[in-house]
N, C-alpha and C positions, 0 to 999 in steps of 0.2 A: 521562597517559601512554597509557592504554588508547585514548583517542580518537585520539591521534597514531598509534598502531599501526594503527587502522582506516583512517585516512587514507592511511597508507603502503601498506596492503593494496589500497586503491582504486587508487592510483597504479601499483602493480605490474601491474594488469590493463589499463592503457592501452597502446595500440600506435599507431604512426604512422597506420595505416588508420583506427583509431577516432577519433583526434584530427582527422584530415582530414575524416572524415564529420561530426563535430560542427561544425567550422567551416562546412562546406557547409550544414548544417541551419540554423545560426544566421544565416548570411548570407541564405539564401533566406527565412527567417522575417521578417527586417527589411525586405527588399524587398517582401514580401507585405503587410506592415502599411502601408508607404508607398503602394503602388500599389492597395491594396484588391483584390488578385488572389491566388489560391492558386498560389504557385510553390514547388515542393518539389525541392530537390537533396539527395540523400543518403537514407539509410534510418534507421529508428528506432535511436536510441542506447541507449534503455532500453525494456523492456517489462514488463508484469505478465502472468503466466500463472497461471490459476486451477487449482489441483490438484483441488478438489472444492467443490461448493456445500453439502455436508452440514455441520451444526454441532450440537454437543451442548448449546449454551446458547440462551437466548431473550432476548437483549438487546433492550431496548424500542425502539430506533431502528434496528434492523438487520433488513432483509428476509430475510436468511438464517436468523437465529435465530427470527424470527417465522413462518417458512415462508410468506412472502407472495409468492414468485416465481411468475410465470406461465411462465417458462422451465423446462426440465427439470432435475432434480437428477441429478448423475452425477459421475464422476471421470475425470481425464485419463489416457488410455492411454499407456503407456511408449513405444511405437513412435511414436505421434503426437507426443509430446514431442520425440523425436529429429528427426522430420521438421520440426517447427516451428523448432528450433534451426538446422537446416541451411538452411531457407528464409529465416530472418531475417538470415542473413549474418554474415560474419566481423567486420563493423564493430560488431556488437552487444556492448555493454560490460557491461550490468547486467540481471539478471532478478530481479524480485521475484515469487517463487512464492507469490502471494497475491492474491486479489481478494475473493471472498466465501467463507464457510465456514471450517472449521478444517482446516488442511493436514495435521495428523497423524492425521486420520481416513482419509486415503488410505493404504492398507496398504503401498504401495511409494513413499511420498513421497521418501525419501532417495535412491532410485534416480534420480528426476528431477534432484535436485541433482548427483549424480555425473555424469550425462550432460552437464550444463551445465559442470561443472568440467573435463571433458575438453577443452572448447573454450576454456578459460581465461577464463570469464565470471564476473564477480562476482555472487554469489547472496545473496539475502536472503529472509526470510519473517517472518510474524507469527503468534503462537500464543497461545491462552489457557492453555497449559501444563498442561492436565489429564491429558495422556497421556505425561508424561516419567517413565519408570521409570529405574532405574540402568542397565539395558542400553541403553535408548533414548538416554539422555544420552551414553553412550560411542559409540554409532553416529552420533549427530548430529555429534560432534566429528570422528570419523573420516571423515565424508562430505565434509568440506571446506567446508561451509556457512560463508559469510563473516560474515553478520549475522543475529541472531535477536532480534526484538522480542517481548517478553513483556508482555502486557496485564495490568496490575495496577491496578485502578481503585478501590482502597479498602484501608484498613489494619485494618479490622474486618470480620467476616463480614457485619454489617448494612449497612455502607456499600458493600461490594463487591457484594453481591447486589442492591442497589437498582438497579444498572444491569446487572450480569452475572447475569441471572436464571438460576437453576438451577446457578450456579457455586459452587465451594468455594475460598475463599481459601487455606486450608492446603495444598491441592494445588498452587496456583500457587507458593507459597513453597518447598514441598518440591522442585518441579521446578526452580526457579531454583538451589537449593542443589546439586542433583544435576549440573546443567550446569557450575557452577563447579568442582565436584570432578572432573568428567570432563576438563575443560580442564587442570586442574592435573596430573592423572594422566598425561595425554598430552603435557604441557609444550607446550600449543598456545595460540596467541593468538586462535584462532578457535573458534567464532563470537563476534563482538563482541556482547555481551549488553546489551540496552537494556530498561530498565523504561519502558514507556509508560503514563503516567497520564492518562487521559481526564478532564479536569476538568469536573465537573458539580456542581450545587448540593449534593447530599448528601455529597460528599467533599472540597469545596474547603478545608475546615478541616484536612485531613490532608496538604496539599502538603508542608510541611516534613518531615513524618514519612517520606514516601516516599524522600526523599534520605538520611535517616538509615538507613532499612532497606537501601537499596541499598549504602551504605557498609559496613554490617555484613555483608552477604552477599557483598560484593566483586563486585557487578554493575558492569559497565564504565561505564554511562551512564544517566542519567534524562532522559526527555523528557516535558514537559507538553504535552498536545494539547487544543485546544479542540474541543468536541463539535458535530457537525452535528445540528440539530433540524429536522424536516420542517415542522411547523406552529408556527412561531415568532412569527408576526405579533402574536398576542394574549398572548404570554408562554408559558412552559412550565416545568414543575417541574424540568427539568434545567438550565436556563440559570443559570449561577453568579451570585451576588450581586455579586461583584467583576468588573466589566466587563473588567478586564484579561484574564481567562481565557475570555471569551465571544466568539463570532463575531457577536453581535448587540448592538445598542445600543437602550436604552429611550428613547423619545421623550416629549415633554411630554404627549401625549394618552394615554400608558400603553401604546401599541403598540410593537412592536419592528421594527427594520430591520437589514439586514446592516451591520455596522460599517464594512466596507471597500467601496469602489467597485471594480467588476470591469472594466468597459470592454470595447471590442471588440478583444480580443486573447486569445491562449492559446498559450503556448509548447508545451504538451503536444501540441497537434495536429500539431506538426512533430517533436518530439523522441521521442515515445513512443506506445504504444498498449496496449490491453488485449485479451488473448485468453481467452475462456471455456474451460471444460474440454473443450468439443467444438469448439474452434478457430474460434468466431465472433469476428470482429474488431469491437470497439466502441471509441468514441473515447477514453474515459477511465474512471477508477474511479467517477465519479459516475453512470454508466449501469449501475447495479447489476442491473437486470432485463433488460439487453440490449435496450432499446427501439430504439436507433439502430444496428442491425447494418449495418456498412459492407461486409461480405463474409465469405467463409469461406476460411480457410487450408487447408481440405481440398479444396474443389472449384475453387479459384482459385489462380493463381500470386501469391504475396505481393507481388512487385515490381510487378505490374500492378495489384493491388488497392490498394496504398499510394498510387499515383498515378492512381487511377481517377477518373472523373467524379463518382461518388457521394461518394468521400472528399473530393475537392476542393470539391464543392458544400457539404459540411458545414463545411470549413475556411473557405470564403467566408462562410457564414452567421455563423460565429463572429467574423469580421472586420468584419461590417457590421450584424448584428442579433442579437448574442449574448443580449441581454435577452429575446428572444422564444423562446429554446430552454429548455425546462423544466429539463433537467438542469443547465443553467448558472446557474440563478437562485439556487442555494444553494451555489455553487461557491467553493472556497478558492483558486483559481489567482490568484497574485499577491498573496495576503493572508498574514497571519500565523497559520498553523495551529498551528505549534509556538511555544509561549509562552516 
């Protein structure tokens, strides 16, 4: 029932202009794949906007947590957020206010959500849930946030902190409880609460238990996510024993390869983009350190940037030689990230 309500909430945000834009994007993407040319009709249907690069945790495969960025750390300005929403256009349907960092470290994060909701845009974010107080839970529900992903990657402190370094499992569970209570108090169906369980070797034996915990706490949905590992070729301590939950397949010689073939295509290059906290436009969420900046939504008109030679050259590279682009070599596009 909860998933049905979320799907209904998604449908409520669709308009004729948004549907028409999606059709144009899809059609131009198909033509581009056939002709091996970058043809783009329409504007992004969805975007990710980064509230902040700051994070309180030190997760072992996360550049934000490990403080490995070469790009600056900062937070999204409220006025800049409004300008971005206006530039991106009325066809924009979905904003994921998350890229790197912990969104709730942004002191005015919920104001970002409120500005997007004024434009009838479906909003989502992801959190480690360490900053959910009773008051904050009430404010989250009141903000109109449509979807909230809560990262819970273990059912004991030992397994949880094996990946979520410096994290405290009890804070995650308490934050989840407070959000459920706040929704009930407001008689609100939103935000749709999702337990995201990143399956790694230390926690794969707890998969059944996370579904039980979600049911007990009245969390709306559980999603199992396969983990991205940077140096996977010779194996890694995080790769699950059960290959069902891994992005990588063990070969006869003991080395590992990506389980799924990617190929010269990527729908994301037509349907969406990612904006960093300072409005640098990057191709997708795999460009965590903003290596492939395609333009700036501060100094350039987004419509022109979206169809610029630089952007189209990158799209063409994806269509013709994707395996030569480093951020694409560990990409989940077209594969089964959610198990």
